[in-house]
C-alpha positions in Angstrom: -221.8 52.2 -62.6 -222.2 49.2 -62.4 -219.6 45.8 -63.9 -219.0 42.8 -62.8 -215.2 42.8 -61.7 -212.4 40.4 -62.7 -209.3 41.3 -60.5 -205.7 42.6 -62.0 -202.5 40.9 -60.8 -200.9 43.4 -58.0 -197.9 43.8 -58.1 -197.3 45.5 -54.4 -198.3 43.9 -51.5 -198.5 47.8 -50.5 -198.7 51.5 -51.7 -199.9 54.9 -51.5 -202.2 56.5 -54.1 -200.0 59.4 -55.3 -197.2 56.8 -55.9 -200.0 55.2 -58.5 -201.7 58.6 -59.7 -199.2 60.0 -62.7 -198.0 56.5 -63.9 -198.1 54.9 -67.3 -201.4 53.0 -68.6 -200.0 50.7 -71.9 -201.3 47.5 -73.3 -200.4 44.0 -73.7 -198.1 45.3 -76.6 -196.4 48.6 -74.1 -198.3 51.1 -76.9 -199.2 54.0 -74.6 -203.2 54.8 -73.3 -202.4 57.4 -71.4 -201.5 57.9 -67.5 -203.8 57.9 -64.4 -205.8 60.4 -63.3 -207.4 59.2 -60.4 -208.7 56.0 -59.3 -212.4 54.9 -58.4 -213.7 53.3 -55.4 -216.4 52.5 -53.7 -217.9 52.5 -50.4 -219.9 49.4 -50.3 -217.9 47.1 -47.8 -215.7 48.0 -44.5 -212.3 49.0 -46.2 -213.3 50.7 -49.8 -212.4 48.5 -53.1 -210.4 50.2 -56.2 -213.3 49.9 -59.0 -211.4 51.0 -62.4 -208.6 54.2 -63.1 -209.6 57.5 -64.5 -206.9 57.9 -67.4 -205.8 61.0 -69.2 -206.0 59.3 -73.3 -203.2 60.4 -75.1 -203.6 62.3 -77.6 -207.8 62.7 -77.1 -207.6 66.5 -74.1 -210.3 64.0 -72.3 -210.5 61.3 -69.5 -211.9 57.7 -69.6 -212.6 54.7 -67.1 -211.0 51.6 -67.2 -212.4 49.0 -65.5 -210.3 46.5 -63.2 -211.8 43.9 -65.6 -210.1 45.4 -67.9 -206.7 45.7 -66.6 -203.9 43.1 -66.1 -201.2 44.2 -64.4 -201.1 47.2 -61.2 -197.9 48.0 -59.9 -195.5 51.3 -58.9 -194.3 51.9 -62.2 -196.3 51.0 -65.0 -200.4 50.1 -65.4 -201.0 47.0 -68.3 -204.2 46.5 -69.6 -204.8 43.0 -70.8 -205.8 43.2 -74.5 -204.3 46.1 -77.0 -205.2 49.7 -77.0 -208.1 49.4 -80.2 -209.6 46.9 -78.0 -209.6 48.4 -74.5 -213.3 50.1 -73.6 -212.3 53.3 -72.5 -215.2 54.7 -70.2 -217.5 58.1 -70.1 -217.2 58.7 -66.4 -220.4 59.4 -64.8 -221.6 61.7 -61.7 -221.6 59.0 -59.5 -218.2 58.2 -59.9 -216.0 58.4 -56.4 -212.5 59.1 -57.1 -209.8 59.8 -55.0 -208.2 62.5 -55.6 -210.9 64.8 -56.0 -213.2 63.5 -53.6 -210.8 62.4 -50.5 -207.8 63.6 -50.7 -207.3 67.4 -49.6 -210.5 66.7 -48.0 -211.3 66.6 -43.9 -211.9 63.8 -41.9 -213.0 62.5 -38.8 -210.7 60.6 -36.7 -212.8 58.6 -34.6 -209.7 56.8 -32.8 -208.2 60.2 -32.0 -211.3 62.1 -32.0 -210.0 64.9 -34.4 -210.5 66.7 -37.2 -207.8 65.9 -40.0 -206.9 66.6 -43.8 -206.2 63.5 -45.8 -202.9 64.1 -48.0 -202.7 60.6 -48.9 -204.3 57.4 -49.5 -203.2 54.0 -48.7 -203.9 50.8 -50.9 -203.3 47.2 -50.4 -203.4 43.8 -52.4 -206.2 42.0 -50.0 -207.1 38.7 -52.2 -206.2 39.8 -55.3 -208.2 43.1 -55.2 -207.1 46.8 -54.1 -208.8 48.4 -51.0 -208.6 51.2 -49.1 -206.8 50.8 -46.1 -205.6 54.2 -43.6 -205.2 57.5 -45.1 -202.3 59.6 -44.3 -202.4 62.8 -42.6 -199.1 63.6 -42.2 -196.3 65.8 -43.3 -194.7 62.8 -44.9 -198.5 62.1 -47.3 -198.7 65.6 -48.6 -194.0 65.7 -49.0 -195.1 62.5 -51.1 -198.1 63.6 -53.5 -196.1 67.0 -53.9 -192.9 64.6 -55.3 -190.7 65.9 -52.3 -190.6 63.1 -50.1 -187.1 61.6 -51.4 -185.6 65.1 -51.3 -187.5 65.9 -48.0 -186.1 62.2 -46.8 -182.3 62.9 -47.4 -182.0 66.2 -46.3 -183.6 65.6 -42.7 -181.5 62.8 -42.8 -178.3 65.4 -43.0 -180.3 66.4 -39.6 -180.6 63.2 -38.1 -184.6 63.9 -38.3 -187.4 60.7 -39.6 -189.9 61.8 -41.1 -192.7 60.1 -39.5 -195.9 58.9 -41.7 -198.9 59.7 -39.7 -201.4 57.0 -40.9 -205.3 56.1 -39.4 -206.6 53.1 -40.3 -209.9 53.5 -42.9 -212.0 51.8 -40.3 -211.5 54.5 -37.9 -212.2 57.1 -40.8 -215.4 58.8 -40.8 -215.9 60.6 -43.9 -217.2 64.0 -43.1 -218.9 64.3 -46.8 -217.1 64.1 -50.6 -218.7 66.3 -53.3 -219.4 65.0 -56.6 -220.5 66.7 -60.0 -224.2 66.5 -59.0 -225.3 66.2 -55.9 -223.4 65.0 -52.9 -222.2 61.5 -51.5 -224.4 61.2 -48.7 -222.2 59.0 -46.3 -223.3 57.3 -42.5 -222.1 58.7 -39.7 -221.9 55.7 -37.2 -218.6 55.9 -35.8 -219.3 59.4 -35.1 -222.6 58.7 -33.0 -220.9 56.6 -30.7 -218.4 59.0 -29.6 -218.8 60.9 -26.7 -221.4 64.1 -27.1 -218.2 66.3 -26.0 -216.6 64.7 -28.6 -219.0 64.8 -31.0 -219.1 68.5 -30.3 -215.0 68.6 -30.2 -215.6 67.3 -33.7 -218.3 69.5 -34.6 -216.1 72.8 -33.9 -213.4 72.0 -35.3 -215.2 71.2 -38.4 -216.1 74.3 -41.5 -219.8 75.1 -41.3 -220.9 73.1 -44.4 -219.4 69.9 -43.0 -221.0 71.1 -39.6 -224.2 70.5 -40.7 -223.4 67.4 -42.2 -222.4 65.6 -39.3 -225.0 67.3 -37.4 -227.8 66.3 -39.7 -226.8 62.9 -40.1 -226.7 61.9 -35.8 -230.1 60.2 -34.2 -232.1 63.4 -32.5 -231.1 62.4 -29.2 -227.4 62.5 -29.9 -227.9 65.7 -31.2 -229.3 66.7 -28.5 -226.8 65.8 -26.0 -224.3 67.3 -28.5 -226.0 71.0 -29.0 -225.3 70.8 -25.0 -222.1 70.7 -25.4 -221.5 73.4 -28.3 -221.0 77.6 -28.4 -224.4 79.5 -28.7 -223.4 80.7 -31.7 -222.4 77.2 -33.4 -225.8 75.9 -31.4 -228.1 78.7 -33.0 -226.0 78.1 -36.8 -226.8 74.5 -36.6 -230.5 74.7 -35.4 -231.4 77.3 -37.9 -229.7 74.8 -41.2 -231.1 72.2 -40.5 -235.3 71.0 -41.2 -237.5 72.8 -38.8 -239.0 68.7 -38.3 -236.1 68.0 -37.3 -235.0 71.2 -35.5 -238.1 70.8 -33.1 -237.5 66.9 -32.5 -234.1 67.8 -30.8 -235.7 71.0 -29.2 -238.2 68.6 -27.4 -234.8 66.5 -26.1 -233.5 69.2 -24.2 -234.1 70.7 -21.0 -236.3 73.6 -21.1 -233.4 75.7 -20.1 -231.2 75.1 -23.1 -234.2 74.8 -25.3 -234.9 78.5 -24.4 -231.1 79.7 -24.4 -231.1 78.1 -27.9 -234.2 79.8 -28.9 -233.2 83.0 -28.0 -230.2 82.9 -30.2 -231.5 81.5 -33.1 -233.9 84.7 -35.4 -236.7 85.4 -34.2 -239.1 84.2 -37.7 -237.5 80.3 -36.9 -238.2 80.4 -33.0 -241.3 81.6 -33.5 -242.0 78.9 -35.8 -240.7 76.0 -33.8 -242.4 77.3 -30.8 -245.7 77.1 -32.8 -245.0 73.2 -32.5 -245.2 72.7 -28.8 -248.2 72.1 -26.1 -249.1 74.8 -24.8 -247.5 74.3 -21.7 -244.1 74.0 -22.8 -244.6 77.1 -24.5 -245.6 79.2 -21.5 -242.7 78.0 -19.5 -239.9 79.2 -22.2 -241.5 82.2 -23.1 -240.7 82.4 -19.0 -236.9 81.1 -19.4 -236.8 83.5 -22.7 -237.0 87.1 -20.7 -234.1 86.1 -18.8 -230.8 87.5 -19.6 -228.6 84.4 -20.9 -226.0 85.6 -18.1 -228.2 85.8 -15.2 -230.1 83.3 -13.1 -233.3 83.5 -14.4 -231.9 82.8 -17.9 -229.6 80.2 -16.5 -232.2 78.4 -14.9 -233.9 75.0 -15.6 -237.9 75.3 -14.4 -238.1 71.0 -14.9 -237.8 70.6 -11.0 -239.8 68.9 -8.8 -241.7 71.0 -5.5 -243.3 69.0 -2.9 -245.8 70.5 0.1 -244.1 70.1 3.7 -246.8 67.8 5.0 -246.0 64.4 2.3 -245.2 61.9 4.3 -241.9 60.0 3.3 -243.9 57.3 1.1 -246.0 59.6 -0.6 -243.2 61.7 -1.6 -241.0 58.3 -3.2 -244.3 57.4 -4.8 -244.7 60.9 -6.0 -240.8 61.0 -7.2 -241.1 57.6 -8.8 -244.4 59.8 -11.3 -242.2 62.1 -12.5 -239.0 61.9 -11.5 -238.2 61.5 -15.8 -239.1 64.9 -16.5 -236.9 66.2 -14.1 -233.3 67.6 -14.7 -231.8 66.8 -10.7 -233.5 65.1 -8.0 -230.6 65.0 -6.2 -232.5 67.8 -4.1 -236.1 67.9 -3.6 -237.5 71.5 -3.1 -240.7 71.7 -0.6 -243.2 74.8 -0.4 -246.2 75.4 1.8 -249.3 75.9 1.1 -248.9 78.7 -1.1 -246.3 77.7 -2.8 -243.2 79.4 -0.8 -239.3 78.1 -0.6 -239.7 76.9 2.9 -237.0 73.9 2.3 -235.1 71.0 0.6 -234.4 67.5 1.6 -232.0 65.5 -0.3 -232.4 62.6 -1.1 -229.9 60.7 1.2 -232.1 61.9 4.0 -235.3 61.1 1.9 -234.3 57.5 1.5 -232.8 56.5 5.3 -236.2 58.2 6.7 -239.1 56.0 7.6 -241.9 55.9 5.3 -244.1 58.0 8.0 -241.8 60.9 8.3 -243.3 64.3 7.5 -240.8 66.2 5.0 -241.3 69.1 7.3 -239.1 67.3 10.2 -236.4 66.5 7.8 -236.2 69.5 5.8 -232.8 71.6 5.8 -234.8 74.8 6.5 -231.6 77.4 6.4 -232.1 78.1 2.6 -230.0 78.9 0.1 -230.8 80.2 -3.6 -230.2 83.2 -5.6 -232.8 85.6 -7.7 -233.1 85.8 -10.8 -231.4 89.1 -11.8 -228.2 87.6 -9.9 -225.0 87.8 -12.5 -223.5 83.8 -13.4 -220.9 84.6 -11.5 -222.7 85.0 -8.3 -224.9 82.6 -8.8 -221.2 80.3 -9.8 -219.8 82.1 -6.0 -222.9 80.5 -4.6 -222.8 77.2 -5.9 -218.8 76.6 -5.4 -219.2 78.1 -1.5 -221.7 76.2 0.0 -220.7 73.0 -2.6 -224.0 72.4 -4.3 -225.1 70.3 -6.7 -227.7 72.8 -7.7 -228.8 76.3 -6.1 -232.8 77.5 -6.3 -233.7 80.8 -7.7 -236.5 82.4 -6.0 -238.6 85.3 -6.9 -239.9 88.7 -4.9 -242.6 86.9 -3.6 -240.7 84.1 -2.0 -241.8 81.4 -4.5 -238.9 78.7 -6.4 -239.0 79.5 -10.4 -236.6 76.9 -11.1 -232.7 75.6 -10.1 -229.3 76.5 -11.9 -227.5 73.1 -12.2 -223.9 73.2 -11.5 -223.1 72.2 -15.2 -224.7 75.6 -16.4 -221.8 77.4 -13.9 -219.1 74.9 -14.3 -216.9 77.0 -16.6 -217.0 79.9 -13.8 -215.8 76.9 -10.9 -213.4 76.2 -12.5 -210.1 77.7 -14.4 -209.4 75.8 -17.9 -206.6 74.1 -16.9 -208.6 72.5 -14.3 -211.2 71.2 -15.4 -209.0 69.8 -18.8 -206.7 68.1 -16.0 -210.5 66.8 -14.1 -211.7 65.4 -17.8 -208.3 63.8 -17.7 -209.0 62.6 -14.1 -212.0 61.6 -14.9 
């Protein structure tokens, strides 16, 4: 509903929406029109503006909208109109209206500052240059008790126990709505602030949401951000999300994942969907993915990535660096360079440090580590983790029975097995 807004006189500096709900609406001569049933807002600006009130009209068993332009005074005790009730325009609500009680209260939101999913118990309003704006949400117990009309009694009771009932407010500028249901369709809300969070934080938020809300957030993310967040999620959630987005977006997300992760996700989703996505990919990539998908998820073959750089042992340092400049962007890690002989068999490892400090004419065979550490593709993930931990490796090569390197398993693929949960949390906190 579009309408020019003429400001009403606001008799408060700050108040909660629950304090306005149920208040009487009277005309200029104090004849009662009804009571406030809900509050209309618009999300066009950073802090949403109140544009009208939904009113339970006395004696009509109906709800009508009164715009702010028709309101004279707004306060904690009552709302009054500019004219007599017979002349007050009472408008039929529209399915496009956004209402605080219906669409925001008790809904899940994302607190982008605290990086958590919370539920809205109340909404704080404030007078801002003669307009009423939404400035914060209350997600604490005080907000719930206030909405239920129990805040006063609760404060007295807790006061006897010398317990203070604290408010838990989040500024609206740190709030991200997941979605808002409407009578027809859904309110589309961009999740710009969520996009700016670390992928691990986005994954944490998605994990805490209900299924439909997970889809709403995930669908709104750019493909690169979605792929990074997907990597941090549990396999069941990964599979669920990839089957809920359209095939075009699912393909773009998969394309931005390392091959080993893409193979894991494809192996967890229904075969029909998996084949549909594989048909959109290039033949070379499909061959690599199918190789990976043959291995059990919890083995070295299932964990490994085939996006590695192999170099012939008779190459010089200069030739190697030239090749790295050309191929490194497609490799998951280049901290270790894997050296093969003329038959393609794995014969050595060159560290990036050794490569940099060596003379350009030096042959790789002369500087490579020949004491090889590797795992077979059928090794279980615990064995792989033990090898990486024991030898303090960033990655371990996976070598087949024929001596050829099939791929590598990186430390991040088995970190959960190397560090117990508490140690992992401490590591994250300490950086």
